[in-house]
C-alpha positions as a Markdown table, in Angstrom:
| # | Residue | x | y | z |
|---|---|---|---|---|
| 1 | Met | -6.5 | -28.8 | 60.0 |
| 2 | Asp | -5.3 | -30.4 | 63.2 |
| 3 | Ile | -2.7 | -31.7 | 63.7 |
| 4 | Met | -2.3 | -35.0 | 64.4 |
| 5 | Glu | -4.7 | -35.5 | 61.1 |
| 6 | Thr | -1.3 | -34.1 | 59.1 |
| 7 | Ile | 0.8 | -36.4 | 60.8 |
| 8 | Arg | -1.9 | -38.9 | 59.9 |
| 9 | Glu | -2.1 | -38.1 | 56.2 |
| 10 | Gln | 1.6 | -37.7 | 55.8 |
| 11 | Val | 2.6 | -41.3 | 58.0 |
| 12 | Glu | -0.4 | -42.5 | 55.7 |
| 13 | Gly | -0.1 | -41.1 | 52.1 |
| 14 | Asn | 3.5 | -42.0 | 52.1 |
| 15 | Pro | 5.3 | -45.3 | 52.0 |
| 16 | Ile | 8.0 | -44.0 | 53.5 |
| 17 | Ile | 8.7 | -41.0 | 55.6 |
| 18 | Leu | 11.6 | -40.0 | 58.1 |
| 19 | Tyr | 10.7 | -37.3 | 60.8 |
| 20 | Met | 14.4 | -35.9 | 61.9 |
| 21 | Lys | 16.4 | -32.6 | 62.6 |
| 22 | Gly | 17.3 | -30.8 | 59.5 |
| 23 | Ser | 17.4 | -32.4 | 55.8 |
| 24 | Pro | 19.2 | -35.1 | 54.5 |
| 25 | Asn | 21.6 | -32.8 | 52.7 |
| 26 | Gln | 22.3 | -30.9 | 56.4 |
| 27 | Pro | 21.1 | -33.8 | 59.1 |
| 28 | Gln | 21.0 | -31.2 | 62.0 |
| 29 | Cys | 22.3 | -33.7 | 64.8 |
| 30 | Gly | 24.3 | -36.8 | 64.6 |
| 31 | Phe | 21.5 | -39.2 | 64.7 |
| 32 | Ser | 19.5 | -37.8 | 62.4 |
| 33 | Ala | 22.9 | -38.5 | 60.5 |
| 34 | Arg | 23.6 | -41.8 | 60.7 |
| 35 | Thr | 19.9 | -42.3 | 60.2 |
| 36 | Ile | 20.6 | -40.7 | 56.8 |
| 37 | Glu | 23.4 | -42.7 | 55.6 |
| 38 | Ala | 21.4 | -45.9 | 56.9 |
| 39 | Leu | 18.2 | -45.0 | 54.7 |
| 40 | Thr | 20.0 | -43.8 | 52.3 |
| 41 | Ser | 22.2 | -46.5 | 51.0 |
| 42 | Cys | 18.9 | -48.3 | 50.4 |
| 43 | Gly | 19.0 | -46.7 | 47.5 |
| 44 | Glu | 15.5 | -45.6 | 47.6 |
| 45 | Arg | 13.4 | -42.5 | 47.6 |
| 46 | Phe | 11.9 | -41.3 | 50.6 |
| 47 | Ala | 10.2 | -38.1 | 52.1 |
| 48 | Tyr | 11.3 | -36.3 | 55.1 |
| 49 | Val | 9.9 | -33.8 | 57.3 |
| 50 | Asp | 12.6 | -31.5 | 59.3 |
| 51 | Val | 10.7 | -31.1 | 63.0 |
| 52 | Leu | 13.3 | -28.3 | 63.6 |
| 53 | Ser | 11.4 | -26.0 | 61.0 |
| 54 | Asn | 8.2 | -27.4 | 61.7 |
| 55 | Pro | 7.5 | -27.0 | 65.8 |
| 56 | Glu | 4.2 | -28.3 | 66.2 |
| 57 | Ile | 5.1 | -31.3 | 64.3 |
| 58 | Arg | 8.3 | -31.9 | 66.7 |
| 59 | Ala | 5.8 | -31.6 | 69.7 |
| 60 | Asn | 2.9 | -33.4 | 68.7 |
| 61 | Leu | 4.5 | -36.3 | 66.8 |
| 62 | Pro | 6.0 | -38.2 | 69.5 |
| 63 | Ile | 2.5 | -38.2 | 71.5 |
| 64 | Tyr | 1.0 | -39.6 | 67.9 |
| 65 | Ala | 4.1 | -42.2 | 67.7 |
| 66 | Asn | 4.2 | -42.9 | 71.6 |
| 67 | Trp | 7.6 | -42.6 | 70.8 |
| 68 | Pro | 9.8 | -40.1 | 72.5 |
| 69 | Thr | 12.5 | -39.1 | 70.0 |
| 70 | Phe | 14.0 | -38.0 | 66.7 |
| 71 | Pro | 14.7 | -39.1 | 64.3 |
| 72 | Gln | 11.5 | -41.2 | 63.5 |
| 73 | Leu | 11.8 | -43.6 | 60.7 |
| 74 | Trp | 7.9 | -44.9 | 59.0 |
| 75 | Ile | 7.6 | -47.4 | 57.1 |
| 76 | Asn | 3.9 | -48.2 | 55.1 |
| 77 | Gly | 2.2 | -46.6 | 58.0 |
| 78 | Glu | 4.3 | -47.8 | 60.5 |
| 79 | Leu | 7.1 | -46.4 | 63.2 |
| 80 | Ile | 10.0 | -48.5 | 62.6 |
| 81 | Gly | 12.0 | -46.4 | 65.2 |
| 82 | Gly | 15.1 | -44.3 | 65.8 |
| 83 | Cys | 18.7 | -44.2 | 65.2 |
| 84 | Asp | 20.0 | -47.1 | 66.4 |
| 85 | Ile | 17.1 | -49.1 | 65.3 |
| 86 | Val | 17.5 | -48.1 | 61.8 |
| 87 | Val | 21.5 | -48.4 | 62.1 |
| 88 | Glu | 20.9 | -52.3 | 63.8 |
| 89 | Met | 18.2 | -52.8 | 60.8 |
| 90 | His | 21.1 | -51.9 | 58.1 |
| 91 | Glu | 23.4 | -53.6 | 59.7 |
| 92 | Lys | 21.8 | -56.8 | 59.5 |
| 93 | Gly | 20.4 | -55.9 | 56.0 |
| 94 | Glu | 16.7 | -55.9 | 57.2 |
| 95 | Leu | 16.3 | -52.3 | 56.1 |
| 96 | Ser | 17.4 | -52.5 | 52.2 |
| 97 | Thr | 14.5 | -55.1 | 52.2 |
| 98 | Leu | 11.7 | -53.3 | 54.0 |
| 99 | Val | 12.6 | -49.9 | 52.3 |
| 100 | Lys | 13.2 | -51.6 | 49.0 |
| 101 | Glu | 9.4 | -53.8 | 49.2 |
| 102 | Ala | 7.8 | -50.4 | 50.4 |
| 103 | Ala | 9.4 | -48.8 | 47.8 |
| 104 | Gln | 8.0 | -51.4 | 44.6 |
| 105 | Ala | 4.6 | -51.4 | 46.4 |
| 106 | Ser | 4.4 | -47.9 | 46.0 |
| 107 | Glu | 5.2 | -47.5 | 42.5 |
| 108 | Ser | 2.6 | -50.5 | 41.7 |
């Protein structure tokens, strides 16, 4: 399968997916750690992909997303943004609402 097709399936097949360096339990960069902190505080399950152990995704996701950096948070097939955007949304209370709505919609 083409890597772009794999990325598309991951983005469209998971209501909440984070492309990050490392894992939620062991983030491998400060930006991923801060993003995980904000996302886990929302209290919903989410998928993640460690781009360090998936070099093809690491190389091609920035092209697919037209977004050069990691982490990347996608909700309902839409790129939300990276660390700064996610943390800012969390501080404003917007992230939790978006995450909870996506999680609830996927359960119904």
